[in-house]
C-alpha positions in Angstrom: 0.0 0.0 0.0 2.8 2.4 0.8 4.5 1.7 -2.5 1.2 2.4 -4.4 0.7 5.6 -2.5 4.3 6.7 -3.1 3.9 5.9 -6.8 0.8 8.0 -7.2 2.4 10.8 -5.3 5.3 10.7 -7.8 2.8 10.9 -10.7 0.3 13.5 -9.4 2.3 15.3 -6.7 0.4 17.5 -4.2 -2.9 17.1 -6.1 -2.9 13.4 -5.1 -2.1 14.2 -1.5 -4.9 16.8 -1.4 -7.6 14.7 -3.0 -6.9 11.4 -1.2 -6.0 12.6 2.3 -6.1 16.3 3.2 -9.4 17.0 1.5 -11.3 15.2 4.3 -10.1 17.5 7.0 -11.9 20.5 5.5 -14.5 18.9 3.4 -17.8 20.7 3.1 -20.8 18.8 1.8 -24.0 20.8 1.7 -26.3 18.0 0.5 -28.5 16.4 3.1 -27.1 13.3 4.7 -27.2 11.3 7.9 -24.7 13.6 9.7 -25.9 16.0 12.4 -23.6 18.6 10.9 -25.2 18.8 7.4 -27.8 21.5 8.3 -25.1 23.8 9.7 -22.9 23.3 6.7 -25.8 23.9 4.3 -26.6 27.3 5.6 -23.0 28.4 6.1 -21.6 26.8 3.0 -20.2 29.9 1.3 -18.7 31.6 4.4 -17.6 28.5 6.4 -14.0 28.7 7.4 -11.5 25.8 7.3 -11.2 26.4 11.1 -14.8 25.3 11.5 -14.2 22.1 9.5 -11.2 21.3 11.7 -13.2 22.1 14.9 -15.9 19.6 13.8 -13.2 16.9 14.1 -12.6 17.6 17.8 -15.5 15.6 19.3 -14.7 12.7 16.9 -11.0 12.7 17.6 -11.4 13.1 21.4 -13.9 10.2 21.6 -11.7 8.0 19.3 -8.6 8.6 21.4 -10.6 7.9 24.6 -12.0 4.7 23.3 -8.7 3.6 21.9 -7.0 4.0 25.3 -9.9 2.3 27.1 -10.4 -0.7 24.9 -7.1 -1.3 23.3 -6.7 -4.7 25.0 -10.0 -5.8 23.5 -8.9 -5.4 19.9 -12.1 -6.6 18.2 -14.4 -4.3 20.1 -11.8 -1.4 19.9 -11.7 -1.6 16.1 -15.5 -2.0 15.8 -16.3 0.8 18.2 -13.7 3.3 16.8 -15.1 2.7 13.3 -18.7 3.2 14.7 -17.7 6.5 16.4 -15.7 7.6 13.3 -18.9 7.2 11.2 -21.4 8.6 13.7 -19.4 11.8 14.4 -18.3 12.4 10.8 -19.3 15.6 9.0 -20.7 13.5 6.1 -22.5 10.2 6.5 -24.0 8.2 3.7 -25.5 4.7 3.8 -22.4 2.9 2.5 -20.4 4.1 5.6 -22.5 1.7 7.7 -20.7 -1.2 6.0 -17.5 0.0 7.6 -18.7 -1.0 11.1 -21.4 -3.5 10.3 -18.7 -5.8 8.9 -17.3 -6.3 12.4 -20.7 -7.3 14.0 -20.1 -11.1 13.5 -16.9 -10.7 15.6 -18.5 -8.4 18.2 -21.8 -10.0 18.9 -20.4 -13.3 20.3 -18.6 -11.4 23.0 -21.7 -9.4 23.9 -23.3 -10.3 27.2 -26.8 -10.3 25.7 -25.7 -13.0 23.3 -23.7 -14.9 25.9 -26.6 -15.1 28.3 -29.0 -16.0 25.5 -31.0 -12.8 25.6 -31.4 -12.8 21.8 -34.7 -10.8 22.0 -32.8 -7.8 23.4 -30.1 -8.1 20.7 -32.8 -8.1 18.0 -34.5 -5.2 19.7 -31.3 -3.2 19.7 -30.9 -3.9 15.9 -34.5 -2.9 15.3 -34.0 0.3 17.3 -30.9 1.2 15.2 -32.7 0.3 11.9 -35.7 2.4 12.9 -33.3 5.4 13.1 -32.0 4.7 9.6 -35.5 4.1 8.2 -37.1 7.3 9.7 -34.3 9.3 8.1 -34.6 7.6 4.7 -38.4 8.0 4.5 -38.2 11.8 5.4 -35.2 12.4 3.1 -36.9 10.4 0.3 -40.2 12.4 0.6 -38.2 15.6 0.6 -35.9 14.7 -2.4 -38.3 12.9 -4.7 -41.8 14.1 -3.7 -40.9 17.6 -2.6 -42.7 17.0 0.7 -41.6 18.5 4.0 -38.7 20.8 4.5 -34.9 20.5 4.9 -35.2 21.0 8.6 -37.4 17.9 8.9 -34.5 16.0 7.4 -32.1 17.6 9.9 -34.4 16.7 12.8 -34.3 13.1 11.6 -30.5 13.3 11.5 -30.6 14.5 15.1 -32.9 11.6 16.0 -30.5 9.2 14.2 -27.5 10.7 16.1 -29.4 10.1 19.4 -30.2 6.6 18.2 -26.6 5.9 17.6 -25.6 7.4 20.9 -28.0 5.2 22.8 -26.9 2.1 20.8 -23.2 2.9 21.6 -24.0 3.1 25.3 -25.8 -0.3 25.2 -22.9 -1.8 23.3 -20.3 -0.5 25.8 -22.4 -1.8 28.8 -22.9 -5.2 27.3 -19.5 -5.8 25.9 -17.7 -8.7 27.5 -14.7 -8.7 25.1 -11.5 -10.6 25.5 -8.3 -9.0 26.9 -5.8 -9.6 24.1 -2.9 -8.0 25.9 0.4 -9.9 25.9 0.2 -10.6 29.7 -3.4 -12.0 29.4 -2.5 -14.2 26.4 0.4 -15.7 28.4 -2.0 -16.2 31.4 -4.6 -17.9 29.2 -2.0 -20.3 27.7 -0.8 -21.2 31.2 -4.3 -22.0 32.3 -4.8 -24.2 29.2 -1.6 -26.1 29.9 -2.5 -26.7 33.5 -5.9 -28.0 32.5 -4.3 -30.5 30.1 -2.0 -31.7 32.9 
């Protein structure tokens, strides 16, 4: 990957660096999307400073750093949750972004206490709760975009509801996570326990 990046930088120079990496730090997308920031960006599009775009990263970066330091020993949950937070607090969120964290669910669910204790109904309820947040946004945005019904602030309100939906989902996931400690010390301890059981 590094060789490919270096090669493209040699071909395109600073334009490649800007379009592939730096652009995302001050990106402004005024079209409606799942992000809680889109309404603010829409009405300040022409006079929005780069400083604002960078300030929008502060909540995202601070939560990502906090989660990384808190869950780094539980690698599976750490990667999943950091991806989840990255998407939820992003300035632009479209539906394909959900794939980034949903791909980790088969690894995260088996270490969730609701799954471990056989409380599948509550897991399904959590999934339905999250999907309801997505669906209510899609219906409102679809009516606004294709049927010219409602107003842009209705879509933003649904974005705010979706943000709250994700916030509640993240709290439930944190409280029910029973992940494995994958630190070196713990792996050594687990292997010792396995050896003693065999003996």
